[in-house]
C-alpha positions in Angstrom: 0.0 0.0 0.0 2.8 2.4 0.9 4.6 1.7 -2.4 1.4 2.4 -4.3 1.0 5.8 -2.7 4.6 6.6 -3.4 4.2 5.6 -7.0 1.2 7.9 -7.3 3.3 10.9 -6.0 6.0 10.0 -8.5 3.6 10.0 -11.4 2.3 13.4 -10.4 5.9 14.8 -10.1 6.8 13.2 -13.5 4.0 15.2 -15.1 5.0 18.4 -13.5 8.8 18.5 -13.7 9.0 20.7 -16.8 7.2 23.5 -15.0 8.3 22.8 -11.4 11.8 21.2 -11.4 12.5 21.9 -7.7 9.2 20.4 -6.5 9.5 17.3 -8.7 13.1 16.8 -7.7 12.3 17.0 -4.0 9.5 14.4 -4.5 11.8 12.1 -6.4 14.5 12.2 -3.8 12.0 11.6 -1.0 10.4 8.6 -2.9 13.8 7.1 -3.6 14.8 7.1 0.1 11.4 5.6 1.1 11.7 3.0 -1.7 15.1 2.0 -0.5 13.8 1.5 3.0 11.0 -0.7 1.6 13.4 -2.6 -0.7 11.4 -1.7 -3.8 14.0 -1.6 -6.6 11.5 -0.7 -9.3 10.3 2.4 -7.4 13.9 3.3 -6.7 14.8 3.2 -10.4 11.8 5.3 -11.3 12.7 7.9 -8.7 16.3 8.0 -10.0 15.1 8.3 -13.6 13.0 11.3 -12.6 15.9 12.9 -10.8 17.9 12.4 -13.9 15.2 14.0 -16.1 15.1 17.1 -13.8 18.9 17.3 -13.7 19.1 17.1 -17.5 16.3 19.7 -17.8 18.6 22.0 -15.7 21.5 21.4 -18.1 23.6 19.1 -15.9 24.5 16.3 -18.2 27.1 14.8 -15.9 24.7 14.5 -13.0 22.0 13.1 -15.3 24.4 10.5 -16.7 25.3 9.3 -13.2 21.6 9.0 -12.2 20.8 7.1 -15.4 23.6 4.6 -14.7 22.2 3.9 -11.2 18.6 3.7 -12.5 19.6 1.3 -15.3 21.3 -1.1 -12.9 18.0 -1.4 -11.1 16.1 -1.9 -14.3 18.5 -4.6 -15.4 18.0 -6.3 -12.0 14.3 -6.9 -13.0 12.3 -3.7 -12.7 8.9 -3.6 -14.4 7.9 -2.1 -17.7 6.9 1.2 -16.1 10.4 1.7 -14.7 12.0 0.5 -17.9 10.0 3.0 -20.0 11.0 5.9 -17.7 14.7 4.9 -17.7 14.7 4.4 -21.5 13.2 7.9 -21.9 16.1 9.4 -19.9 18.7 7.4 -21.7 17.3 8.4 -25.1 17.7 12.0 -24.3 21.2 11.5 -22.9 22.2 9.6 -26.0 20.8 12.3 -28.3 22.6 15.1 -26.5 25.9 13.2 -26.5 25.6 12.6 -30.3 24.8 8.8 -30.2 21.8 9.1 -32.5 21.5 5.4 -33.2 21.5 4.7 -29.5 19.0 7.5 -28.9 16.6 5.9 -31.5 17.0 2.5 -29.9 16.2 3.7 -26.4 13.2 5.8 -27.6 11.7 2.8 -29.3 12.4 0.5 -26.3 10.7 3.1 -24.1 7.6 3.1 -26.3 7.4 -0.7 -26.3 7.7 -0.9 -22.5 5.0 1.8 -22.1 2.6 0.2 -24.5 3.0 -3.2 -22.7 2.3 -1.5 -19.3 -0.8 0.0 -20.9 -1.1 3.1 -18.7 -2.2 6.1 -20.7 -0.1 8.7 -18.9 2.9 6.5 -19.2 2.3 6.1 -23.0 2.1 9.9 -23.3 5.3 10.3 -21.3 7.2 7.8 -23.4 6.1 9.5 -26.6 7.0 12.9 -25.3 10.5 11.6 -24.5 10.7 10.1 -27.9 9.7 13.3 -29.7 13.0 14.9 -29.1 14.8 12.0 -30.8 12.3 11.3 -33.6 11.8 14.9 -34.5 15.5 15.8 -34.7 17.0 12.5 -36.1 14.1 11.8 -38.4 11.9 8.7 -38.7 9.7 7.7 -41.6 6.4 7.7 -39.6 7.0 11.0 -37.8 3.7 12.6 -38.9 1.8 9.5 -37.6 3.8 9.7 -34.3 2.8 13.3 -33.9 -0.9 12.6 -34.7 -0.9 9.7 -32.2 0.6 11.6 -29.2 -1.8 14.5 -29.9 -4.8 12.1 -29.9 -3.6 10.5 -26.7 -3.2 13.9 -24.9 -6.7 14.8 -25.8 -8.0 11.4 -24.7 -6.3 11.8 -21.4 -7.5 15.4 -21.0 -3.8 16.5 -20.4 -3.9 20.1 -21.6 -0.2 20.8 -20.9 0.8 17.8 -23.1 -1.7 18.9 -25.7 -0.1 22.3 -25.9 3.4 20.9 -26.4 2.1 18.4 -28.9 0.6 21.2 -31.0 3.9 22.9 -30.9 5.7 19.8 -32.2 3.0 19.5 -34.9 3.6 23.1 -35.9 7.3 22.6 -36.2 6.7 19.6 -38.6 4.2 21.6 -40.7 6.6 24.5 -41.0 9.3 22.1 -42.1 7.0 20.6 -44.7 6.2 24.1 -46.1 2.8 24.5 -44.6 3.3 27.9 -42.8 -0.5 28.5 -42.5 -1.1 25.1 -40.9 1.9 25.7 -38.6 0.7 29.0 -37.4 -2.8 27.7 -36.8 -1.5 24.9 -34.6 0.6 27.4 -32.7 -2.4 29.5 -32.1 -4.3 26.5 -30.7 -1.4 25.5 -28.6 -1.0 29.0 -27.1 -4.7 29.2 -26.4 -4.5 25.9 -24.5 -1.3 26.9 -22.6 -2.7 30.3 -21.6 -5.7 28.6 -20.1 -3.7 26.1 -17.9 -4.2 26.5 -14.2 -1.0 26.9 -12.2 2.4 27.1 -13.9 2.6 27.3 -17.6 5.8 29.3 -18.2 7.8 26.5 -19.9 4.9 25.6 -22.3 4.4 29.3 -23.2 8.1 29.7 -23.7 8.4 26.8 -26.1 5.4 27.9 -28.1 6.5 31.5 -28.4 10.1 30.3 -29.2 8.7 28.2 -32.1 6.6 31.2 -33.3 9.7 33.4 -33.3 11.5 31.0 -35.6 8.5 30.8 -37.9 8.3 34.6 -37.9 12.0 34.9 -38.9 11.5 32.5 -41.8 8.6 34.6 -43.0 10.5 37.9 -42.7 8.3 39.2 -39.9 11.2 40.3 -37.8 9.4 42.6 -35.3 6.9 39.9 -34.5 9.7 37.3 -34.2 11.6 39.6 -31.8 8.4 40.1 -29.7 7.8 36.3 -29.5 11.5 35.6 -28.6 11.3 38.2 -25.8 8.0 36.8 -24.5 9.4 33.2 -24.6 12.4 34.2 -22.6 10.3 36.1 -20.1 8.0 33.1 -19.7 10.8 30.6 -19.2 12.8 32.7 -16.7 9.8 33.9 -14.6 9.9 30.7 -12.5 13.7 30.5 -12.1 16.5 29.2 -14.2 15.3 28.2 -17.7 16.0 25.0 -19.6 19.4 26.0 -21.1 18.7 24.2 -24.4 15.4 25.9 -25.2 16.9 29.1 -23.8 19.8 28.9 -26.2 17.6 28.3 -29.2 15.4 31.2 -28.2 18.3 33.6 -27.7 19.5 32.6 -31.2 16.1 33.7 -32.6 16.2 37.0 -30.6 19.8 37.7 -31.9 18.8 37.0 -35.5 15.7 39.2 -35.2 17.7 42.1 -33.8 20.3 41.7 -36.5 17.6 41.7 -39.2 16.2 44.9 -37.7 19.7 46.5 -37.9 20.1 46.6 -34.1 23.6 45.2 -34.1 24.7 46.5 -30.7 21.5 45.2 -29.1 22.0 41.8 -30.7 25.6 41.6 -29.4 24.5 42.7 -25.9 21.7 40.2 -25.9 24.0 37.3 -26.8 26.6 38.3 -24.2 23.9 38.7 -21.5 22.6 35.2 -22.2 26.1 33.8 -22.0 26.5 35.4 -18.6 23.2 33.9 -17.4 24.2 30.4 -18.5 27.5 30.7 -16.7 29.6 27.6 -17.1 26.6 25.3 -17.9 25.9 23.5 -21.1 28.7 24.5 -23.5 26.6 23.4 -26.5 24.0 26.1 -25.7 26.6 28.8 -25.2 28.3 27.7 -28.5 25.0 28.0 -30.3 24.6 31.6 -29.2 28.2 32.5 -30.1 28.1 30.9 -33.5 24.9 32.8 -34.2 26.5 36.0 -33.1 29.6 35.2 -35.3 27.4 34.6 -38.4 25.4 37.8 -37.8 28.5 39.9 -37.2 30.2 38.5 -40.2 27.2 39.4 -42.4 27.3 42.9 -40.9 31.0 43.3 -41.8 32.3 43.2 -38.3 34.9 40.6 -39.1 37.1 41.1 -36.0 34.1 40.7 -33.6 32.8 37.8 -35.7 36.1 36.0 -35.5 36.3 36.6 -31.7 32.8 35.1 -31.2 33.7 32.1 -33.5 36.9 31.4 -31.6 35.1 31.4 -28.3 32.4 29.1 -29.9 35.2 26.7 -31.0 36.6 26.6 -27.5 33.2 25.8 -26.1 32.8 23.0 -28.7 36.1 21.5 -27.5 35.0 21.8 -23.9 31.7 20.1 -24.8 33.5 17.4 -26.7 35.7 16.6 -23.7 32.9 16.5 -21.3 30.5 14.5 -23.4 33.3 12.0 -24.4 33.9 11.3 -20.7 30.2 11.0 -19.9 29.5 8.8 -22.9 32.4 6.5 -21.9 30.9 6.1 -18.4 27.5 5.2 -19.9 29.1 2.8 -22.3 31.0 1.1 -19.5 27.8 0.8 -17.5 26.0 -0.7 -20.5 28.8 -3.2 -21.1 28.6 -4.2 -17.4 25.0 -5.0 -17.8 25.5 -7.3 -20.8 25.8 -5.2 -23.9 28.2 -6.6 -26.6 31.5 -4.9 -27.1 31.1 -4.9 -30.9 27.8 -3.0 -30.5 29.4 -0.5 -28.2 32.1 0.2 -30.8 29.5 0.6 -33.5 27.6 3.2 -31.4 30.8 5.0 -30.6 31.6 5.3 -34.3 28.0 6.4 -35.0 28.4 9.2 -32.4 31.3 10.5 -34.5 29.3 10.7 -37.7 26.9 13.3 -39.1 23.5 11.7 -39.3 22.6 13.3 -42.6 25.8 13.0 -44.7 27.6 10.1 -43.0 30.7 12.3 -42.8 32.7 12.7 -39.6 31.3 15.3 -37.3 32.6 18.1 -35.1 33.1 15.8 -32.1 35.4 13.6 -34.2 37.3 16.7 -35.5 38.1 17.9 -32.0 39.5 14.5 -31.1 41.4 14.1 -34.4 43.0 17.5 -34.2 44.3 16.7 -30.7 45.6 13.3 -31.8 47.3 14.5 -35.0 48.9 17.5 -33.2 50.4 15.1 -30.7 51.5 12.4 -33.2 52.6 14.5 -36.2 56.1 14.0 -37.7 57.8 16.9 -39.6 56.4 17.4 -43.0 53.6 19.4 -44.8 50.1 19.4 -43.6 47.2 21.4 -45.0 43.7 22.3 -43.8 40.8 23.8 -45.7 37.5 25.2 -44.5 34.7 25.1 -47.1 31.4 26.9 -46.9 28.5 26.6 -49.4 27.6 30.0 -50.8 24.2 31.5 -50.0 23.0 28.2 -48.6 20.2 29.8 -46.6 18.7 31.1 -49.8 18.8 27.6 -51.2 16.7 26.4 -48.3 14.4 29.4 -48.5 13.9 29.1 -52.3 13.9 25.4 -52.9 13.0 24.0 -49.5 14.9 22.1 -46.8 14.6 18.8 -48.5 16.5 20.2 -51.5 19.0 21.7 -49.1 19.5 18.3 -47.5 20.0 16.7 -51.0 22.7 19.4 -51.7 24.5 18.6 -48.5 24.5 14.9 -49.1 25.7 15.3 -52.7 28.4 17.7 -51.7 29.6 15.2 -49.1 29.8 12.6 -51.9 31.7 14.9 -54.2 34.2 15.7 -51.5 34.9 12.0 -50.8 35.1 11.4 -54.6 37.6 14.2 -55.4 39.9 14.0 -52.3 42.3 11.1 -51.5 41.3 8.3 -49.2 43.9 9.5 -46.7 42.2 12.9 -46.4 39.6 13.5 -43.7 36.3 15.2 -44.5 34.3 16.6 -41.7 30.9 18.4 -41.6 31.2 20.8 -38.8 27.6 22.0 -38.9 25.2 23.6 -41.4 26.8 24.1 -44.7 30.4 24.2 -43.5 33.0 21.4 -44.0 36.6 21.0 -42.8 39.2 19.1 -44.9 42.3 17.7 -43.3 45.0 16.9 -45.9 48.1 15.2 -44.3 51.4 15.1 -46.3 50.1 17.8 -48.6 52.0 21.1 -49.2 50.3 24.4 -50.1 50.5 23.9 -53.9 49.0 20.4 -53.8 46.4 21.5 -51.3 45.3 24.4 -53.5 45.0 22.2 -56.5 42.8 19.8 -54.5 40.7 22.7 -53.3 40.2 24.0 -56.8 39.2 20.5 -57.9 36.6 20.4 -55.1 35.3 23.9 -56.0 34.9 23.0 -59.7 33.3 19.7 -58.9 30.6 21.5 -56.8 30.1 24.3 -59.2 29.9 22.0 -62.3 27.6 19.4 -60.7 24.2 18.9 -62.5 22.2 20.5 -59.7 19.1 20.8 -61.9 18.5 17.2 -61.0 17.8 18.4 -57.5 15.7 21.4 -58.5 15.2 23.5 -61.6 17.4 26.7 -61.4 19.5 25.5 -58.6 23.1 26.6 -58.6 25.6 25.7 -55.9 29.1 27.2 -55.4 31.5 27.1 -52.5 34.1 29.4 -51.0 37.3 27.9 -49.5 39.9 29.1 -47.1 43.0 27.0 -46.7 46.3 27.0 -44.7 49.4 24.9 -44.7 52.4 24.3 -42.4 55.6 22.2 -42.6 56.7 22.0 -39.0 54.5 20.3 -36.4 52.4 22.7 -34.4 48.8 23.0 -33.1 46.5 22.1 -35.9 43.6 24.0 -34.2 45.6 27.2 -35.0 45.9 26.0 -38.7 42.1 25.5 -38.8 41.6 29.0 -37.4 43.9 30.5 -40.1 42.0 28.6 -42.8 38.7 29.9 -41.3 39.9 33.5 -41.5 40.8 33.0 -45.1 37.3 31.6 -45.7 36.0 35.0 -44.6 38.4 36.6 -47.2 37.1 34.3 -49.9 33.5 35.4 -49.1 34.6 39.0 -49.1 36.3 38.5 -52.5 33.1 37.5 -54.2 32.7 33.8 -53.2 33.2 30.7 -55.4 37.0 31.0 -54.9 39.9 29.6 -52.9 42.0 31.8 -50.7 45.3 30.3 -49.5 47.2 33.4 -48.4 46.7 36.7 -46.7 
């Protein structure tokens, strides 16, 4: 009887943690201690999983990883489907944020299966809400059906908070599919539901206004986008510290809106203020803000300030890589201890180093490879190039994101075809790629970069979309004596700016 009452408290806290993290955390800690006294391993694992969810919501990945490991051990010891669904939901989020997308998908699907076996409606909604982060970002074939299902379940359960968030997710999908009218209609419905919620609703309102800010930016309604971004931030911060991931995305929209309105100084002050608020938490969110500032400052011609922001962003990316690598290793070890095969663990580790869209190595891999090569290099030439597709945003705006994705995939294939098998190609994000060319002097590297540039320009892009033209700008740098390769990448990146300033569709190797 006591365990049943404690489980009820835990369910209530599970449904409230997005809006009341401190209260839910206090309940989870108290239930864990009581469950330990009762010897109820299933309830303990559920309480630990909720603590992990709250901890992750606050941006503490390390703490959330540790709690997930402890919760998983109890699940493996024979906990029920309810506990397993809650633990898999947490692990799916952790795998996603650490870049292990295959693992994230697997955990999300396992969570859904456990919740459906348990048969509890609230649990089924919870498992699908946890899976939405993974499915929506990684991409699954039945994503529209998944969205329709969770919305129907929230309406059936009368869970108005979950309904509001589900309408937000549906709006994001409709916008991605090009249905701006449908997206805005769903956002209006979601906002009406969220505003009518009794009690706390700041997080829900923050998410909905943040999404509407992004949609406003895409439509060129910069004043409205700015107002929505400011409302979102005010809603999220009214109850204390905001979720740093949603906060970072919203600040990005606010900075972009301010830049579009010509308020450069306000945009820079907003970005710096957000960084100060985040402190030393969540380097990924801080890097997102800085990279947005860098891009905006570069477009405004403030190249020195742009380069400073980009350098700080790169340092935060390295910090994030180090932290996430350590945490991922801990989780992998725990998984191996509970019976996972070593070969599967190696495959997942490789997947974490790959860009999910193009299959190229990603930024996490680059950070580790630069450190390794810097330490192991023998004397001799080494060249680096940074390549950026010209006016890529206009490609997405004119031809759609699906065409943009096809361009990125084909560019990745061209790079691999043109360069040597000993060269390393990395997609560092968006439309930017880094090329590592060992044992290659400046002349040979420039020739290779020109081959790449011509291959991209001369590709039959009309097969993707009528009227589509794709070109690339490249900055490159070479060195003969061993030295920090990160410095070489930074030099190549500065030369990329010079290539953009020189009219684009060119290679700059000096200056």
